[in-house]
C-alpha positions in Angstrom: 89.1 1.0 134.9 85.9 2.6 136.0 86.7 5.6 135.0 87.3 4.6 131.3 83.5 2.9 131.1 81.9 6.1 132.4 84.3 7.9 129.6 83.0 5.3 127.0 78.9 5.7 128.4 79.2 9.5 128.3 80.7 9.3 124.5 78.0 6.6 123.3 75.4 8.6 124.8 77.0 11.4 122.6 77.4 9.5 119.4 73.9 8.7 119.8 72.5 12.4 119.8 74.6 12.9 116.8 73.6 10.1 114.6 70.2 10.7 115.6 70.2 14.3 114.2 72.5 13.1 111.3 69.8 10.4 110.2 66.8 12.5 110.7 68.2 14.2 107.2 68.5 11.5 105.0 65.3 10.4 102.8 64.2 6.9 102.1 61.5 4.9 101.4 59.9 2.3 103.0 56.6 0.5 101.2 56.5 -2.0 104.9 56.9 0.9 107.0 54.7 3.3 104.8 51.8 0.4 104.9 52.3 0.2 108.4 52.0 4.0 109.3 48.9 4.0 107.3 47.6 1.7 109.2 47.6 3.3 112.1 47.0 6.6 111.2 43.7 5.0 109.9 43.4 3.8 113.5 43.9 7.1 115.3 41.4 8.8 113.0 38.9 6.5 113.8 39.5 6.5 117.5 41.8 9.4 118.3 37.9 11.6 117.7 36.5 10.0 120.7 40.1 10.5 123.1 40.9 13.7 122.3 37.4 14.6 123.3 37.5 12.5 126.6 40.9 14.0 127.3 39.7 17.1 127.1 36.1 17.0 128.3 38.5 15.3 132.0 39.1 19.0 132.4 36.0 20.0 133.7 35.1 21.0 136.9 32.1 18.3 137.3 35.1 15.2 136.0 37.7 17.0 138.3 35.0 16.8 141.2 34.4 13.3 140.1 37.9 11.8 140.1 38.1 13.5 143.6 35.2 11.6 145.5 36.0 8.3 143.5 39.2 8.8 144.8 38.6 9.7 147.8 35.7 6.8 148.6 38.8 5.0 147.0 41.4 5.6 149.8 39.0 5.0 152.9 38.1 1.4 151.1 41.5 0.7 150.8 42.0 2.1 154.6 39.2 -0.7 155.2 41.1 -3.3 153.6 44.2 -2.6 155.4 42.2 -2.4 159.0 41.0 -6.2 158.4 44.4 -7.4 156.7 45.8 -6.0 160.0 43.4 -7.5 162.3 42.4 -10.4 161.1 45.5 -11.8 159.5 48.5 -10.2 160.6 46.9 -10.5 164.0 48.2 -7.1 164.9 46.6 -5.6 168.1 43.6 -3.3 167.4 45.2 0.0 169.0 48.1 -0.2 166.9 45.7 -1.4 163.7 43.6 1.6 164.4 46.7 3.8 164.3 48.5 2.2 161.7 45.1 2.7 159.4 44.2 6.2 160.1 48.1 7.3 159.7 47.3 5.4 155.7 43.4 6.7 155.5 44.5 10.3 155.9 47.2 9.5 152.8 45.4 8.0 151.1 42.3 9.6 151.4 43.9 12.9 150.6 46.5 11.4 148.1 43.7 9.4 145.5 41.3 12.9 145.7 43.8 15.5 144.9 47.6 14.1 143.9 48.3 12.9 140.7 51.6 11.5 141.8 49.7 9.6 144.7 47.0 7.9 142.5 50.1 6.7 139.9 52.0 5.5 143.0 48.6 3.9 144.4 48.3 1.9 140.8 51.9 0.9 140.3 51.4 -1.1 143.4 49.2 -3.5 141.1 51.5 -4.7 138.6 54.0 -4.4 141.7 52.5 -7.2 143.4 53.9 -9.2 140.1 57.7 -8.7 140.8 59.9 -10.3 143.0 59.3 -8.2 146.0 55.7 -8.8 145.7 55.8 -12.2 145.7 58.3 -12.4 148.6 55.7 -10.2 150.1 52.8 -12.9 149.4 55.5 -15.9 150.3 56.1 -14.5 153.8 52.2 -14.1 154.4 52.1 -17.7 153.5 55.2 -19.0 155.9 53.3 -16.6 158.8 50.1 -19.1 157.6 51.9 -22.4 157.7 53.5 -21.1 161.1 51.0 -20.3 162.8 48.6 -22.8 161.7 50.2 -26.1 160.2 52.7 -26.1 162.1 51.8 -25.1 165.4 48.9 -27.5 165.2 52.1 -30.5 164.2 53.8 -29.5 167.6 50.7 -29.4 169.5 50.1 -32.8 168.0 53.6 -33.7 168.8 53.1 -32.7 172.3 50.0 -35.2 172.5 51.9 -38.0 171.3 54.8 -37.7 173.5 51.9 -37.5 176.2 50.4 -40.6 174.8 54.0 -42.6 174.7 54.8 -41.3 178.4 51.4 -42.9 179.8 51.9 -45.9 177.7 55.6 -46.4 179.1 53.9 -46.4 182.6 51.4 -48.8 182.0 53.8 -50.9 180.7 56.1 -50.6 183.5 53.1 -51.2 185.8 52.6 -54.6 183.9 55.7 -55.7 184.0 56.1 -54.5 187.3 52.9 -56.8 188.2 53.9 -60.0 185.9 57.7 -59.7 187.8 55.9 -59.8 190.9 53.9 -62.6 189.9 56.9 -64.5 188.5 59.4 -63.8 191.8 56.4 -64.8 194.2 57.1 -68.5 193.9 61.3 -67.3 194.3 60.4 -65.3 197.0 58.4 -68.3 199.0 61.1 -70.4 198.5 63.7 -67.7 199.3 61.8 -66.7 203.0 61.9 -70.9 203.4 65.4 -71.5 202.9 66.0 -68.2 204.8 64.2 -69.6 207.6 66.3 -72.9 207.0 69.5 -70.7 207.2 68.4 -69.0 210.0 67.9 -72.5 211.9 71.1 -73.8 210.9 72.6 -70.7 212.2 71.5 -71.2 215.6 72.1 -75.0 215.7 75.1 -74.3 214.5 76.2 -71.1 217.1 75.0 -74.1 219.8 77.7 -76.2 218.7 80.4 -73.6 218.2 79.6 -73.5 222.0 79.9 -76.9 222.9 83.2 -77.6 220.7 84.8 -73.9 222.3 83.8 -75.2 226.0 85.3 -79.1 225.3 88.4 -76.9 223.9 88.6 -75.5 226.6 88.5 -78.5 229.0 90.8 -80.4 227.0 93.4 -77.8 226.7 93.6 -76.9 230.4 94.0 -80.6 231.2 96.9 -80.6 228.6 98.4 -77.6 230.9 98.1 -79.2 233.8 100.0 -82.3 232.1 102.2 -80.0 230.6 103.0 -78.4 233.6 103.5 -81.8 235.6 105.9 -82.9 233.5 108.7 -80.6 235.0 108.2 -82.1 238.5 108.5 -85.7 237.4 111.2 -84.3 234.8 113.4 -83.3 238.0 112.2 -86.7 239.7 114.3 -88.2 237.1 117.1 -86.3 237.0 117.5 -87.2 241.3 116.9 -90.9 240.4 119.1 -90.6 237.8 121.9 -88.7 240.0 121.7 -91.0 242.6 121.4 -94.4 241.4 124.3 -93.7 238.1 123.8 -95.6 234.9 122.4 -99.0 234.8 126.4 -100.7 234.6 127.3 -98.8 237.1 124.6 -99.7 239.7 124.6 -103.6 238.5 128.3 -103.3 239.4 127.5 -101.5 242.6 125.5 -104.1 243.6 126.9 -106.9 242.2 130.5 -105.9 244.4 128.6 -105.8 247.2 127.0 -109.2 246.4 130.2 -111.0 246.0 131.7 -110.4 249.4 128.7 -111.3 250.8 128.8 -114.5 248.0 132.3 -115.2 249.5 131.0 -115.6 253.0 128.1 -117.3 252.3 129.4 -120.2 250.3 133.0 -120.8 251.1 136.0 -121.5 249.9 134.6 -125.0 248.1 132.4 -122.6 245.7 134.8 -119.4 245.6 134.8 -119.8 242.2 131.0 -118.9 241.7 131.7 -115.4 243.1 133.8 -114.4 240.3 133.9 -110.9 238.9 134.5 -111.7 235.6 131.6 -113.7 235.3 129.9 -111.2 237.4 130.8 -108.1 235.1 129.7 -110.4 232.4 126.0 -109.9 233.3 125.9 -106.3 233.5 127.1 -106.0 230.3 123.7 -106.3 229.1 122.8 -103.2 230.2 125.8 -100.9 229.6 124.1 -99.6 226.8 121.8 -97.9 229.2 122.6 -94.0 229.9 119.9 -93.8 232.4 117.7 -95.9 234.2 114.5 -93.5 235.5 113.4 -92.1 232.0 110.1 -90.3 231.3 108.2 -91.5 228.4 108.0 -89.5 225.0 103.8 -88.6 225.2 105.1 -86.5 228.3 107.8 -84.4 226.8 107.1 -80.0 225.7 104.9 -80.6 222.5 102.4 -82.9 224.3 100.1 -79.9 224.5 100.5 -78.3 221.4 100.1 -81.5 219.8 97.1 -81.9 221.7 95.5 -78.4 220.9 96.3 -78.8 217.3 94.6 -82.0 217.1 91.5 -80.1 218.7 92.2 -77.4 216.2 91.5 -79.4 213.2 88.6 -81.2 214.8 87.0 -78.2 215.2 87.5 -77.0 212.2 86.0 -80.4 210.6 82.9 -79.3 212.6 82.5 -76.0 211.4 82.8 -77.5 208.0 79.9 -80.4 209.1 77.8 -77.3 209.9 78.5 -74.4 207.3 75.6 -73.3 205.8 76.0 -70.9 202.5 73.0 -70.1 199.9 73.6 -67.9 196.9 70.5 -67.0 194.9 71.9 -65.1 191.1 68.8 -63.9 189.5 69.2 -61.2 186.9 66.3 -58.4 186.3 67.9 -55.6 183.7 65.2 -53.0 184.3 66.3 -49.3 184.2 66.3 -48.1 187.7 65.6 -44.1 186.9 65.4 -41.7 189.8 62.2 -40.0 187.3 59.0 -41.6 186.4 58.6 -42.0 182.7 55.7 -39.3 183.2 58.3 -37.1 184.8 60.6 -37.5 181.4 57.8 -37.0 179.0 57.1 -33.5 181.1 60.4 -33.1 180.6 60.4 -33.6 177.0 57.3 -31.7 176.2 59.6 -28.4 178.1 62.1 -28.6 176.2 60.2 -29.1 172.9 58.4 -25.3 174.4 61.9 -24.1 175.2 62.8 -25.0 171.2 60.1 -23.1 169.9 59.9 -20.4 172.0 62.4 -18.7 169.7 60.1 -19.5 166.9 56.9 -18.3 168.7 58.5 -15.5 169.4 59.9 -14.9 165.7 56.2 -15.1 164.4 55.3 -12.3 167.0 57.4 -10.1 165.1 56.3 -12.1 162.1 53.5 -9.1 161.3 56.4 -6.6 161.4 58.5 -9.0 158.8 55.0 -8.4 156.4 54.6 -4.5 157.1 58.1 -4.1 155.9 58.1 -6.3 152.6 55.3 -3.9 152.3 56.8 -1.4 152.8 59.1 -2.4 150.1 56.7 -3.1 147.9 55.9 1.0 147.8 59.9 1.9 147.8 60.0 -0.1 144.7 57.1 1.6 143.5 58.4 4.8 144.2 61.6 4.2 142.7 60.2 3.1 139.3 58.1 5.9 139.4 61.7 8.4 140.3 63.6 6.0 137.7 60.7 6.7 134.7 60.7 10.0 135.5 64.7 10.6 135.4 66.3 8.3 133.8 65.2 7.6 129.4 67.4 4.1 129.7 65.3 2.7 132.4 63.1 0.3 131.6 62.9 1.3 128.0 62.0 -1.6 125.7 58.5 -1.4 124.9 56.9 0.1 121.4 54.6 2.5 122.4 51.7 4.7 121.0 54.3 7.4 121.1 56.9 5.5 119.4 54.1 4.5 116.4 53.6 8.3 116.3 57.0 9.4 115.7 58.0 6.6 113.1 54.6 7.8 111.6 55.6 11.4 111.5 58.9 10.5 110.7 57.4 8.7 107.7 55.3 11.5 106.6 58.3 13.9 106.4 60.3 11.4 104.3 62.8 11.0 106.6 64.5 7.6 107.7 62.1 4.7 109.9 62.7 2.0 112.1 59.4 0.2 111.9 59.3 -3.0 111.4 61.6 -3.7 113.6 64.3 -6.3 112.1 64.6 -9.5 114.0 67.4 -9.1 116.5 65.2 -5.8 117.6 62.1 -8.1 118.1 64.2 -10.0 120.8 64.8 -6.8 122.6 61.9 -4.4 122.0 58.1 -5.3 122.2 54.4 -4.2 122.4 53.3 -3.5 125.8 50.3 -5.3 124.6 51.7 -8.5 122.7 51.3 -12.2 123.8 55.2 -12.8 122.7 57.9 -12.4 125.1 61.5 -11.1 125.0 64.9 -13.2 126.6 64.8 -11.1 129.0 61.2 -11.7 129.9 61.6 -15.1 129.5 64.9 -16.0 131.7 62.6 -13.7 134.8 60.1 -16.1 134.3 61.8 -18.9 134.4 63.8 -18.4 137.3 59.9 -16.7 139.1 58.9 -20.3 138.3 62.1 -22.5 139.4 61.4 -20.1 142.9 57.6 -20.8 142.6 58.0 -24.5 142.4 60.6 -24.6 145.9 58.1 -22.6 147.7 55.2 -24.4 146.9 56.9 -27.6 148.1 58.1 -26.1 151.4 54.6 -24.9 151.7 52.9 -28.5 150.6 55.5 -30.6 153.4 54.5 -28.6 156.7 50.7 -29.3 155.6 51.6 -32.9 154.7 53.4 -33.8 157.9 50.5 -31.5 159.8 47.7 -33.7 158.4 49.9 -37.0 158.1 50.5 -36.9 162.0 46.8 -36.1 162.3 46.2 -39.6 160.3 48.7 -41.2 162.3 47.3 -40.5 165.7 43.5 -40.2 164.5 44.5 -44.4 163.1 46.1 -45.1 166.4 43.3 -43.6 168.0 40.8 -45.3 166.1 42.1 -49.0 165.9 43.3 -48.9 169.9 39.6 -48.3 171.3 38.6 -52.1 170.0 39.6 -54.4 172.3 39.5 -57.6 172.3 36.4 -59.1 175.3 37.8 -62.2 177.1 35.1 -64.7 178.3 34.6 -64.9 182.0 37.3 -67.3 184.3 39.5 -67.4 187.1 41.0 -64.2 188.3 44.0 -65.8 188.8 45.6 -70.1 188.1 46.7 -72.5 190.5 46.3 -75.5 192.3 43.4 -76.2 194.9 43.8 -79.0 198.0 41.0 -79.9 200.1 41.7 -82.3 203.2 42.8 -81.9 207.1 46.2 -82.7 208.5 49.6 -81.8 209.0 50.5 -83.3 205.1 47.4 -81.5 203.7 49.2 -78.3 205.3 52.1 -78.9 204.3 51.2 -79.4 200.8 49.1 -76.3 200.8 51.7 -73.9 201.7 54.0 -75.8 199.1 51.2 -75.1 196.2 49.9 -72.0 197.7 53.0 -70.1 196.1 52.5 -71.0 192.7 49.4 -68.8 192.5 49.2 -66.5 189.8 46.9 -63.4 189.0 45.8 -63.5 185.4 43.8 -60.2 186.0 45.6 -56.6 184.2 45.9 -53.8 186.4 45.0 -51.4 183.7 43.4 -50.6 180.5 45.4 -49.5 177.6 42.4 -47.0 176.4 43.0 -44.6 178.6 46.3 -43.7 177.7 45.1 -43.1 173.6 46.4 -40.1 171.7 43.7 -37.2 171.1 45.5 -35.4 168.3 44.3 -31.8 167.4 42.4 -31.6 164.3 43.6 -29.2 161.3 42.2 -26.1 159.9 41.3 -27.0 156.7 40.5 -22.9 156.1 44.1 -22.3 157.0 44.2 -24.9 153.9 42.1 -22.9 151.8 44.0 -20.0 152.4 47.6 -21.1 151.9 46.4 -23.0 148.3 44.7 -19.9 147.3 48.4 -17.9 148.1 50.0 -20.6 146.4 47.8 -20.5 143.3 47.8 -16.5 143.6 51.8 -17.1 143.4 52.0 -18.9 140.8 50.0 -16.7 138.5 52.1 -13.7 139.2 55.1 -15.7 138.3 53.5 -16.8 135.0 52.2 -13.7 134.3 55.1 -11.5 135.6 56.1 -10.1 132.5 52.9 -8.9 131.2 52.1 -7.9 134.9 55.4 -5.5 134.8 54.0 -4.0 131.4 51.4 -2.2 133.0 54.1 0.0 135.1 55.2 1.3 131.6 51.3 1.7 130.4 49.9 3.3 134.1 53.3 6.2 133.5 52.8 6.5 130.6 49.3 7.5 131.2 50.4 9.6 134.0 53.4 11.5 132.3 52.7 11.4 128.7 55.4 14.4 128.1 57.5 11.9 129.5 56.2 8.9 127.7 56.9 10.8 124.3 60.0 11.9 125.7 61.2 8.6 126.5 59.8 6.8 122.9 61.9 9.9 121.5 65.2 8.3 123.0 64.2 4.9 122.0 63.8 5.9 119.0 67.2 7.6 118.5 69.0 4.8 120.3 67.0 2.2 117.8 68.5 4.7 114.9 72.1 4.9 116.1 72.5 0.6 116.9 71.4 0.6 113.1 73.5 2.6 112.2 76.5 1.3 114.0 
């Protein structure tokens, strides 16, 4: 596909030459072309003589010397302007600026004095500023002014604002601490009193605990003695029961012993009184009892444990009675930071500076970037010069005086002419001195206008942000200095008691904790920001550059036409060849 396009391109070029030679043999008469050519011939006859004489006089030795001297002086002036621009605007070191200016001065002075190509190249730099690269260079320079002026000032004022906020935070923190201490003063006094009372109660509790423990030890020792004596009493009871037996048996033994004595005492007449059955009936009443000697229930083995349990309950009741526990719940939400607000502010400023270090580094290389854009402008001018001299199709859409001469010559010879141009051709080709714009020039101007709107908005944003921050800080400082003067009064508030005695001392100690100070520890005026004023001269420079950029964007088509005029003036033979090519191209397009 690519090869086919190349072949088609060369075929069209070949057909163009063939058609041009074919059309040159035809003879047609166009009234409008004849009138236009006659008017051009009249102008050429009027002004042509003067132009020819000047051109011929230009080849004289005085004129050559004058041209060389003017070129040499112009090179010196341009070198001086470059040196001032490098030092004052781009802030290049003096040694580097001298070296660069020396090299540029050598090239400019010798080139403008003795080289026609260098003079042409230098003149091409002027319309090259109207191009996109030229506007980019000025935009880059405006951006450097923005970054070294309003942007840097905004960064400085941001640091001032941060330091002011840190100082205000320190003051607020000290005021809050002062108020908190004042509010907590009564609570602290009550808390101290409660602590003293609790210490006294603790001492009393310790004493009561010691007393109760002493009583407990004594009672437990007595219970242990009673518990140990229980075993001896139990052995005595067992011996008693073993010796006497059960109550019924003991009763029967005693009665049996008494029956023998009863019979001998009462005699036979009253023998019936000593009846065994009747005596046995008397012992039946104790037959239900098993033992004669018994140990009471309180002397059993659980006696000591019961005493200890009861004594433990008594001790717990005493502890509960004298137990005192006071809890004070107080919420106080404050940031317990390990660093102060000034240290935090210093950290913020350090972080901002660290973030800005790449920007500062880029600014140090911004002069090099601008120099590269300047070199790019020179390269583009040299590229245009080279393309103009080697390519006839390149930027060949202007109707020049060489084209008028060719058309007049063809008209005089009776051959086909192209003037006046038809409607379609007028949208593609235009005289260099015309105010009318062709379609491609309108597109370029529209793009340039859109680019300039965006660029102007970006540049204005930085200046507006810088001045707005300065205005806000200045307003804060102006209104912050206005302080309301309070009438002199007591330095604190509280209750004053007079009198002597124990009661007055107690009341005085109670009401003394309610005394609160009323004076502020510091003034807020010491933390007001002191902003850095904007550089209005830098604003003026940026505004002038913006206006220049707008002028370059709006007059871009007319400025770029100057390149064609300059090259035609310095290379007239090439201008004639390009005019011949354009003439043949228009004839070919009409023939097709």
